[in-house]
C-alpha positions as CSV (number, residue, x, y, z in Angstrom):
1,X,59.0,68.6,119.3
2,X,58.9,65.5,117.0
3,X,59.3,62.1,118.0
4,X,62.6,61.9,116.0
5,X,63.7,65.2,117.8
6,X,62.8,63.5,121.3
7,X,64.8,60.5,120.3
8,X,67.8,62.7,119.3
9,X,67.7,64.6,122.6
10,X,67.5,61.2,124.6
11,X,70.4,59.9,122.6
12,X,72.3,63.1,123.3
13,X,71.6,62.9,127.0
14,X,72.8,59.2,126.8
15,X,76.0,60.1,125.0
16,X,76.7,63.0,127.6
17,X,76.3,60.5,130.5
18,X,78.5,58.0,128.7
19,X,81.3,60.6,128.0
20,X,81.2,61.7,131.6
21,X,81.5,58.1,133.0
22,X,84.5,57.2,130.5
23,X,87.1,58.3,133.3
24,X,85.9,55.8,135.9
25,X,83.9,53.2,134.0
26,X,85.3,49.7,133.8
27,X,85.0,48.6,131.1
28,X,84.8,51.9,129.2
29,X,81.5,52.7,127.5
30,X,81.4,52.1,123.6
31,X,80.4,55.4,122.2
32,X,80.5,54.3,118.7
33,X,76.8,52.9,118.6
34,X,75.7,56.3,120.1
35,X,77.3,58.1,117.5
36,X,75.9,55.8,114.8
37,X,72.4,56.1,116.3
38,X,72.7,60.0,116.1
39,X,73.6,59.8,112.4
40,X,70.7,57.6,111.8
41,X,68.3,59.8,113.5
42,X,69.5,63.0,111.9
43,X,69.1,61.2,108.5
44,X,65.5,60.8,109.5
45,X,64.8,64.6,110.0
46,X,62.4,65.6,107.5
47,X,63.6,68.3,105.0
48,X,61.5,71.1,106.8
49,X,63.1,70.3,110.1
50,X,65.0,73.1,112.0
51,X,67.9,74.0,109.8
52,X,70.2,75.0,112.7
53,X,69.6,71.7,114.4
54,X,70.4,69.8,111.3
55,X,73.4,71.8,110.9
56,X,74.7,71.2,114.5
57,X,74.0,67.5,113.9
58,X,76.0,67.4,110.6
59,X,78.9,69.2,112.2
60,X,78.9,66.8,115.1
61,X,78.2,69.8,117.4
62,X,76.3,67.7,119.9
63,X,76.4,70.1,122.8
64,X,74.9,72.9,120.6
65,X,72.2,70.4,119.2
66,X,71.2,69.2,122.7
67,X,70.9,73.1,124.0
68,X,68.7,73.8,120.8
69,X,66.5,70.8,121.6
70,X,66.4,71.6,125.2
71,X,65.5,75.0,124.6
72,X,62.7,74.1,122.2
73,X,61.3,71.5,124.7
74,X,61.5,74.3,127.5
75,X,59.7,76.8,125.3
76,X,56.9,74.4,124.4
77,X,56.6,73.3,128.1
78,X,56.2,76.9,129.1
79,X,53.1,77.4,126.9
80,X,51.1,74.5,128.3
81,X,51.9,71.9,125.6
């Protein structure tokens, strides 16, 4: 997994945690900076990056993007990397 992909995954996890806290948090978390960060990170992906991941990020399918990245991280972890 590239550094950009790791940053995207971390930001997706952070977004998920912020969304889950919206109901009870005071003040409410501002999600816009996280969306902007994800857009910026997605724009940094190289042309040869995973096309499915790029598609999910372009479509704002953040749960699918996170699942894709987590699956890749787990697959790499299982082979000793």
